[in-house]
C-alpha positions as CSV (number, residue, x, y, z in Angstrom):
1,M,0.0,0.0,-0.1
2,Q,1.1,3.2,-0.4
3,V,0.5,6.6,1.2
4,I,1.2,10.2,0.8
5,H,1.0,12.7,3.2
6,L,0.1,15.9,2.2
7,S,0.9,18.9,5.1
8,V,2.6,22.4,4.9
9,E,4.5,21.4,8.3
10,C,6.6,18.5,9.1
11,F,9.2,18.5,11.4
12,P,12.0,18.8,11.5
13,V,11.6,20.5,7.8
14,A,9.1,23.3,8.8
15,K,7.5,23.1,12.2
16,V,5.2,25.8,13.7
17,G,3.1,23.6,16.1
18,G,2.0,20.0,16.7
19,L,1.0,19.3,13.2
20,A,4.6,19.3,12.0
21,D,5.5,16.7,14.8
22,V,2.9,14.2,13.7
23,V,3.9,14.6,10.3
24,G,7.6,13.7,10.8
25,S,6.5,10.6,12.9
26,L,3.7,9.3,11.7
27,P,4.9,7.9,8.3
28,K,8.0,6.5,9.4
29,Y,6.3,4.2,12.0
30,Q,3.8,3.3,9.3
31,R,6.7,2.3,7.3
32,Q,8.0,0.3,10.2
33,L,4.4,-1.3,9.8
34,G,5.0,-2.2,6.1
35,I,3.3,0.6,4.6
36,D,4.9,2.5,1.4
37,A,4.6,6.1,3.2
38,A,5.8,9.3,2.4
39,V,5.5,13.3,2.8
40,M,4.9,15.7,0.0
41,M,5.0,19.6,1.3
42,P,5.9,23.1,0.4
43,Y,9.6,23.8,-0.1
44,F,10.8,26.3,2.5
45,D,13.9,27.7,2.2
46,R,14.8,27.0,6.1
47,K,18.0,25.5,7.8
48,F,16.9,21.8,7.0
49,T,16.6,22.4,3.3
50,Q,19.6,24.4,3.2
51,D,21.5,21.6,5.0
52,H,20.4,18.5,3.0
53,E,21.0,17.2,0.1
54,F,17.7,17.4,-2.7
55,E,17.8,15.9,-6.5
56,S,15.1,17.1,-9.1
57,I,13.2,14.1,-10.0
58,A,10.0,16.3,-12.0
59,K,9.1,19.9,-13.2
60,G,6.3,21.0,-14.8
61,E,3.9,24.1,-15.1
62,I,0.2,25.1,-14.0
63,Y,-1.9,28.0,-14.8
64,Q,-3.1,29.7,-11.5
65,G,-6.1,31.8,-13.0
66,S,-4.0,33.7,-16.1
67,A,-0.2,33.5,-13.9
68,L,1.9,30.6,-15.7
69,L,3.7,29.1,-12.4
70,N,6.7,26.4,-12.8
71,Y,6.9,24.1,-10.2
72,E,10.0,21.8,-9.3
73,V,9.6,18.4,-7.2
74,L,12.5,17.5,-5.0
75,R,13.5,14.9,-2.9
76,E,15.6,14.4,-0.2
77,S,18.5,12.4,-1.3
78,K,19.2,10.1,1.9
79,D,15.8,9.5,3.2
80,T,17.7,10.6,6.7
81,L,13.6,11.5,8.3
82,G,12.9,7.8,7.8
83,F,10.5,8.3,4.8
84,P,10.6,9.3,1.3
85,L,10.4,13.5,1.4
86,Y,8.8,16.0,-1.4
87,L,9.0,18.9,-1.7
88,I,7.3,21.3,-4.3
89,R,9.1,24.6,-5.2
90,I,7.2,27.4,-6.9
91,P,9.6,30.4,-7.3
92,G,8.1,33.5,-5.3
93,V,5.5,31.3,-4.3
94,L,6.7,28.1,-2.3
95,D,10.7,29.1,-1.8
96,R,10.2,31.3,1.4
97,E,11.7,31.1,4.8
98,E,8.7,31.4,7.0
99,V,5.3,29.0,7.2
100,Y,2.8,31.2,7.3
101,C,1.5,35.1,8.1
102,Y,2.3,36.4,4.3
103,P,-1.1,37.6,2.8
104,D,-1.3,35.3,-0.2
105,E,-1.3,32.4,1.8
106,A,-4.5,31.2,-0.3
107,E,-2.6,31.4,-3.4
108,Q,0.6,29.6,-1.9
109,W,-1.6,26.7,-0.4
110,I,-3.9,26.7,-3.5
111,A,-0.8,26.2,-5.8
112,F,0.5,23.5,-3.7
113,Q,-2.2,21.8,-4.1
114,H,-2.7,22.4,-7.6
115,A,1.1,21.1,-8.6
116,V,0.8,18.2,-6.5
117,L,-2.1,16.8,-8.7
118,H,-0.4,17.7,-11.6
119,Y,2.7,16.1,-10.8
120,L,0.9,12.8,-9.9
121,K,-1.1,12.7,-12.8
122,T,2.0,13.9,-15.5
123,N,4.1,11.1,-13.7
124,E,1.1,8.6,-14.0
125,L,1.5,8.1,-10.2
126,K,-1.3,6.4,-8.2
127,P,-1.1,6.4,-4.2
128,N,-3.9,4.0,-2.7
129,V,-4.1,7.1,0.0
130,L,-3.4,10.7,0.1
131,H,-4.0,11.6,3.2
132,C,-4.5,15.2,3.9
133,H,-3.7,17.4,7.1
134,D,-5.6,20.5,8.1
135,H,-7.1,22.9,6.0
136,H,-4.2,23.9,4.1
137,V,-4.6,20.7,1.8
138,G,-8.3,20.3,2.3
139,L,-9.2,21.1,-1.6
140,I,-7.4,17.7,-2.7
141,P,-10.6,15.7,-2.0
142,F,-12.6,17.9,-4.1
143,L,-10.1,18.3,-7.1
144,I,-9.5,14.8,-7.8
145,R,-13.0,14.3,-8.0
146,Y,-15.0,17.3,-9.5
147,T,-12.3,19.2,-11.8
148,N,-11.7,18.5,-15.7
149,D,-7.9,18.1,-15.0
150,Y,-7.4,15.7,-12.5
151,R,-11.0,13.1,-12.7
152,S,-8.8,10.7,-13.6
153,L,-6.9,10.9,-9.9
154,A,-10.6,10.0,-8.3
155,D,-10.4,6.3,-7.2
156,I,-7.4,7.3,-5.4
157,R,-8.7,7.0,-1.6
158,T,-8.5,10.4,0.7
159,V,-8.2,10.5,4.3
160,F,-8.3,14.4,5.9
161,T,-7.3,14.8,9.8
162,V,-8.7,17.5,11.5
163,H,-5.6,18.8,13.7
164,N,-7.3,22.2,15.1
165,G,-10.9,22.9,13.9
166,Q,-10.5,26.5,14.6
167,Y,-8.8,27.2,11.3
168,Q,-10.4,26.6,8.2
169,G,-8.4,28.7,5.7
170,W,-11.5,30.7,4.4
171,M,-11.2,32.5,1.3
172,N,-13.4,34.9,-1.2
173,W,-14.9,33.7,-3.9
174,N,-12.9,35.6,-5.8
175,K,-10.3,33.3,-5.3
176,G,-12.4,30.6,-7.4
177,I,-10.5,31.6,-10.1
178,L,-7.6,30.5,-9.1
179,L,-8.8,26.8,-9.0
180,P,-8.3,24.0,-12.3
181,G,-11.9,24.2,-13.6
182,F,-14.4,22.2,-12.7
183,D,-18.0,21.1,-12.4
184,T,-19.8,24.8,-11.6
185,W,-22.6,22.8,-10.5
186,K,-20.8,21.5,-7.9
187,W,-19.8,24.6,-6.1
188,G,-21.6,24.1,-2.9
189,L,-19.1,21.6,-2.0
190,L,-16.6,24.5,-1.7
191,D,-18.9,27.0,-0.1
192,W,-19.9,27.7,3.4
193,D,-21.7,30.9,4.9
194,G,-20.8,32.8,1.5
195,L,-16.7,31.9,1.5
196,I,-15.0,29.1,0.0
197,N,-13.7,26.7,3.1
198,P,-11.3,24.4,2.3
199,L,-11.9,22.7,6.1
200,A,-15.7,22.6,5.4
201,T,-14.8,20.8,1.7
202,A,-12.7,18.5,3.2
203,I,-15.5,17.2,5.8
204,K,-17.8,17.2,2.7
205,C,-15.5,15.3,-0.2
206,C,-13.0,13.2,1.6
207,D,-14.0,9.5,2.2
208,A,-13.0,9.4,5.9
209,Y,-12.4,12.2,8.3
210,T,-10.4,12.0,11.4
211,T,-9.7,13.8,14.6
212,V,-6.4,13.8,16.9
213,S,-8.1,12.2,19.6
214,E,-11.5,10.2,20.6
215,G,-12.5,13.3,22.6
216,Y,-12.3,16.2,20.5
217,L,-14.1,14.7,17.6
218,E,-17.0,14.5,20.2
219,E,-16.2,18.1,20.8
220,L,-16.2,19.1,17.2
221,Y,-20.3,18.2,17.0
222,E,-21.1,20.8,19.9
223,E,-18.3,24.1,19.3
224,A,-16.2,23.7,15.4
225,N,-16.0,27.6,14.6
226,G,-19.5,27.4,12.9
227,L,-19.0,23.9,11.4
228,Q,-20.5,21.5,14.4
229,A,-23.5,20.8,12.1
230,L,-21.3,19.6,9.0
231,F,-19.4,17.4,11.6
232,Y,-22.2,15.9,13.1
233,D,-24.2,15.2,9.8
234,E,-20.8,13.3,8.2
235,R,-20.1,11.5,11.4
236,G,-20.3,8.2,9.5
237,K,-17.2,8.4,7.9
238,S,-15.4,10.3,11.3
239,H,-12.9,8.5,13.3
240,G,-11.0,9.6,16.4
241,I,-7.3,8.7,16.4
242,V,-4.6,9.8,19.3
243,N,-1.7,11.0,18.6
244,G,1.1,9.4,19.7
245,I,5.1,10.5,20.3
246,D,8.2,9.5,18.5
247,P,10.3,8.1,21.6
248,A,13.5,8.3,19.6
249,Y,13.3,11.9,20.0
250,W,11.3,12.1,23.3
251,D,12.8,9.8,25.5
252,P,15.1,11.2,28.6
253,I,17.2,8.1,28.5
254,N,18.9,8.8,25.0
255,D,17.8,12.7,24.7
256,Q,20.9,14.5,23.4
257,L,19.4,17.8,24.1
258,I,19.4,17.7,27.9
259,I,22.1,17.6,30.2
260,E,22.1,14.3,31.9
261,N,19.9,10.9,30.6
262,Y,17.6,9.0,33.0
263,G,15.3,6.5,32.8
264,I,12.8,5.7,35.4
265,A,15.2,4.1,37.9
266,Q,17.3,7.6,37.9
267,V,14.3,9.7,37.8
268,D,14.9,11.7,41.1
269,E,18.7,12.2,40.2
270,G,18.2,12.9,36.4
271,K,15.7,15.2,36.7
272,M,17.3,16.9,39.8
273,A,21.1,17.2,37.4
274,N,18.7,19.0,34.5
275,K,16.5,21.1,37.1
276,K,20.0,22.7,38.9
277,I,21.4,23.6,35.3
278,L,18.0,25.5,34.4
279,C,17.2,27.2,37.5
280,T,21.2,28.4,37.8
281,Q,20.6,29.7,34.5
282,Y,16.7,31.5,35.2
283,G,17.8,32.5,39.2
284,L,15.6,30.0,40.6
285,D,16.1,27.8,44.1
286,P,16.5,23.6,42.0
287,A,15.3,22.7,45.7
288,L,11.5,23.9,45.0
289,P,9.1,22.0,43.2
290,L,9.2,23.5,39.3
291,L,5.8,24.4,38.2
292,S,6.4,25.2,33.8
293,F,4.0,25.8,30.8
294,I,5.6,25.7,27.3
295,G,3.9,26.2,24.1
296,R,1.8,29.2,22.4
297,F,0.5,32.4,24.3
298,A,-3.1,31.9,22.4
299,S,-6.4,32.2,24.2
300,E,-7.3,28.9,22.9
301,K,-4.4,27.4,24.8
302,G,-5.6,29.5,27.8
303,A,-2.8,31.4,28.3
304,D,-4.8,34.3,28.8
305,I,-5.2,33.1,32.4
306,L,-1.3,32.4,32.6
307,A,-0.8,35.6,34.7
308,P,-3.6,35.3,37.2
309,I,-2.5,31.8,37.7
310,I,1.4,32.8,38.3
311,E,-0.2,35.7,40.7
312,D,-2.2,33.3,42.5
313,L,0.4,31.0,43.3
314,L,3.4,33.0,44.0
315,S,1.4,35.9,46.0
316,P,2.2,34.2,49.0
317,A,5.9,34.6,50.1
318,D,6.6,31.8,51.7
319,V,5.2,29.5,49.1
320,Q,7.4,26.3,48.1
321,L,7.2,26.9,44.6
322,S,8.9,28.2,41.0
323,V,7.4,28.5,38.0
324,F,9.0,28.7,34.3
325,I,7.5,30.0,31.4
326,L,8.9,29.3,27.6
327,G,6.4,30.4,25.1
328,S,5.6,33.3,22.5
329,G,2.4,34.8,20.8
330,D,0.1,36.9,21.9
331,A,1.7,40.3,22.8
332,N,-0.5,41.6,25.6
333,I,-0.2,37.7,27.1
334,Q,3.5,38.3,27.2
335,N,3.2,41.3,28.4
336,S,1.2,40.5,31.2
337,I,3.8,37.8,32.3
338,A,6.9,39.8,31.8
339,A,5.3,42.5,34.1
340,L,5.5,39.6,36.9
341,T,9.4,38.9,36.8
342,Q,10.3,41.4,38.6
343,R,7.9,40.8,41.4
344,F,8.6,37.5,41.4
345,K,12.0,37.7,41.0
346,G,13.9,34.5,42.1
347,R,11.1,32.7,42.2
348,L,9.5,33.3,37.9
349,G,11.3,32.3,34.9
350,V,10.7,33.5,31.6
351,F,12.2,32.5,27.8
352,F,10.0,34.4,25.1
353,G,10.3,32.8,22.0
354,Y,10.8,28.9,21.6
355,N,14.0,27.1,21.6
356,E,13.7,23.4,20.9
357,G,16.9,22.2,23.2
358,L,15.4,24.3,26.0
359,A,11.9,22.6,25.7
360,H,13.7,19.2,26.4
361,Q,15.7,20.6,28.8
362,V,12.5,22.2,30.8
363,Y,10.6,18.5,30.4
364,A,13.2,16.9,31.7
365,A,13.9,19.7,34.6
366,S,10.1,20.2,36.0
367,D,8.3,18.7,38.3
368,L,4.6,19.7,36.9
369,L,3.7,21.2,33.3
370,I,0.2,23.2,33.4
371,M,-2.1,23.2,30.0
372,P,-5.0,25.2,31.1
373,S,-6.3,25.2,27.5
374,R,-9.7,26.5,25.9
375,V,-9.2,23.8,22.8
376,E,-6.7,21.3,23.1
377,P,-7.5,18.6,19.6
378,C,-5.0,16.0,21.1
379,G,-2.0,17.8,22.9
380,L,1.5,16.2,22.5
381,N,2.8,18.3,25.5
382,Q,1.3,16.5,27.9
383,L,2.5,13.2,26.5
384,Y,6.1,14.3,26.1
385,A,5.5,15.6,30.2
386,L,4.2,12.0,31.1
387,K,7.2,10.4,29.0
388,Y,10.0,12.7,31.4
389,G,8.4,12.1,34.8
390,T,6.8,15.9,34.8
391,I,3.0,15.7,35.9
392,P,0.8,17.2,34.0
393,V,-1.5,19.5,35.6
394,V,-4.6,20.0,32.6
395,R,-8.0,21.5,31.8
396,K,-10.6,18.5,31.1
397,I,-11.0,19.1,27.2
398,G,-10.3,17.3,23.9
399,G,-7.0,15.2,24.0
400,L,-6.2,15.9,27.3
401,K,-9.7,14.3,28.6
402,D,-8.3,11.2,26.8
403,T,-4.7,10.7,27.6
404,V,-4.6,12.4,31.4
405,I,-6.2,10.4,34.3
406,D,-6.2,12.4,37.7
407,V,-4.0,10.9,40.2
408,E,-8.0,10.6,42.2
409,D,-9.2,8.2,39.8
410,A,-6.0,6.0,40.1
411,G,-4.5,8.1,37.4
412,Y,-1.4,10.5,36.8
413,G,-1.9,13.3,36.4
414,F,-4.1,16.8,38.1
415,V,-7.0,17.4,36.2
416,F,-9.4,21.0,36.3
417,A,-13.0,21.5,35.0
418,D,-12.8,25.1,33.8
419,V,-10.7,27.6,32.0
420,D,-10.4,29.4,35.8
421,A,-7.5,30.8,37.4
422,A,-8.4,30.3,40.6
423,Q,-9.0,26.7,39.7
424,A,-6.0,25.8,37.9
425,A,-3.5,27.2,40.9
426,A,-6.0,25.1,43.0
427,T,-5.1,22.1,41.2
428,V,-1.1,22.8,41.4
429,R,-1.6,23.1,45.2
430,R,-3.5,19.9,45.2
431,A,-0.2,18.6,43.1
432,L,2.0,20.1,45.6
433,T,0.6,18.2,48.5
434,Y,1.7,15.1,46.5
435,I,5.1,16.1,45.7
436,S,5.7,16.7,49.5
437,D,5.1,13.2,49.9
438,E,8.3,11.6,48.1
439,K,6.9,7.9,48.5
440,Q,3.8,9.0,47.1
441,F,5.1,11.3,44.2
442,D,7.5,8.8,43.2
443,E,5.2,5.9,42.5
444,I,2.8,8.7,40.3
445,R,6.3,9.7,38.2
446,A,6.8,6.1,38.0
447,N,3.8,5.1,36.5
448,A,3.6,7.8,34.1
449,M,6.8,7.1,32.6
450,E,5.8,3.5,32.3
451,L,2.8,4.6,29.9
452,D,3.4,4.0,26.2
453,F,1.8,6.8,24.2
454,S,4.5,5.6,21.2
455,W,2.9,6.0,17.3
456,H,2.8,2.3,17.0
457,K,-0.6,2.0,18.1
458,S,-2.1,4.6,16.4
459,A,0.2,4.3,12.9
460,Q,-1.6,0.8,13.2
461,K,-5.2,2.6,13.4
462,Y,-4.7,4.5,10.3
463,I,-3.5,1.5,8.4
464,D,-6.5,-0.4,9.4
465,L,-8.2,3.0,8.1
466,Y,-6.6,3.1,4.8
467,N,-7.5,-0.9,4.3
468,Q,-11.2,-0.5,5.5
469,L,-11.6,2.1,2.5
470,L,-9.8,0.3,0.0
471,R,-11.7,-2.8,0.6
C-alpha cells in the first residue's frame, strides 16, 4: 500500500506547532509496519533544506488563473527522516523562509495542491491513499473528483485529519478563479456561509475524516467554529485516533538535548541534575518544586490566564514553588507575564520565543506542567511531559481528557474542569501536596513514565482505516 501524506508542516523541515510533529513521525512508524508512506510538502528556505541534499525528480507548469507557475519536485536524497520526503518548489510562491503569515497564503496553498496533483497525473502516479492534514490541503478531495484535469485520480482514497478545527482556510469567492476548472454545479461543496472553506470542503468530499483524539471528535459536534452541524452530519465517516509521540526523539534515556539522561530508576537524580542547570541559568531555587508552561501564548491554550495563575500561586511569600514559562505569541499575554518577572524575581523564570533544546530541558527539569487550554484537539506537551516524569496539570478538554487521568481516579495527573485561574491554581496546590509525600509522588512519576504513548498503536489504527477504505 502506498500512502502520501500532504501537509505544509513536517518536523524538522518546517515546524510551527503539533501538526509538524505528527507529520514528521506518523509516516516513519507506518513504514515500520510495512506501509510505503511518504510526505509531500511545500519547499521552505530553512535550515533543513539548506543542510540536506535534494535531487530534482520532476518539473512542470500550471496555470493559476492567468498566471503561469513553474514548479519543481525535489526529493530528499538520503531519506534521513525515515521516509521519502518530497518538496514542491515554485519560485516566488513556495520558496520562502516562514511557513505562515504571508498575505497570499490562499494562493500559496492552492498552488501547492494544484502542483501535487499535476505531478501525480503527469507522471502517472497513483498512490492508494492521499492523507491530507488540515485545511491547507483541504481542497484535494474535491479537486480529484470534480475538476476536469484531475478526474483520472478520483479513485485514490482520501483521508483528512483535523488537527485544529478552529482554523479553516476561509477565502473569498474571487479566489475561485485560481482553481483548476471544475464542475460549476458542484460549487456548493466548496462553499460555507458565502466563502470558500477548505476545511468544510474536505469534510464533505473526503472518504474518511479523523480527529487527533476521540474526545475532540465529540467536541466538534458541539463547537467547531461554525462547522459543528457539518461534522455531525458527516459523522458516519469520522474516526478519533489519538496522536502519539516519537520515542526516538522524546525519551529522557537517550535525549541528546538534555544535560543528563535518565530512566525510571534514575528519575530523581536525573531530574535534579537537569533542574539545577535550568534554575541556575534563570535564577530559581532548584530545591523547590518547578511548575512550567511550554507553548503558544494564545487564548485557545488558556495562556491568557497564566498571569493570574502565577499571581495566585506565588503571592504568598512563603510558597514552596518556582514557575518557568517558555512561549511566544500574543503580545498582550507576553506583556502580562513579563510584568510579573520583577515582582516574583527568583521564583519566576521566563523565555519568550521558542527554543527546541530548551523545551527538552524544561521537560527534563520540571516537576509539573500546566496546560489550561480552552481548545486542545490532542495535545502533545502532556505526552512529552509524562515520558519525562513531569506530571501534567490540565484542563479536562479534548485530547487532554483522553490522555490524562487524575491521581484521585487511580491516574497519573491532575485535572480541573474550567478555564479559571483560581481553579487551576488550586489544582497546582493539590499537586504540591502529593509532591510533599516523596514516596507517593515517586510512584505517580514512575507510573507516568511507564505509559506507552508512542506512535505504534496509532499508526496501526490509521493503516486499519486505509485498509477499510480500500476494501
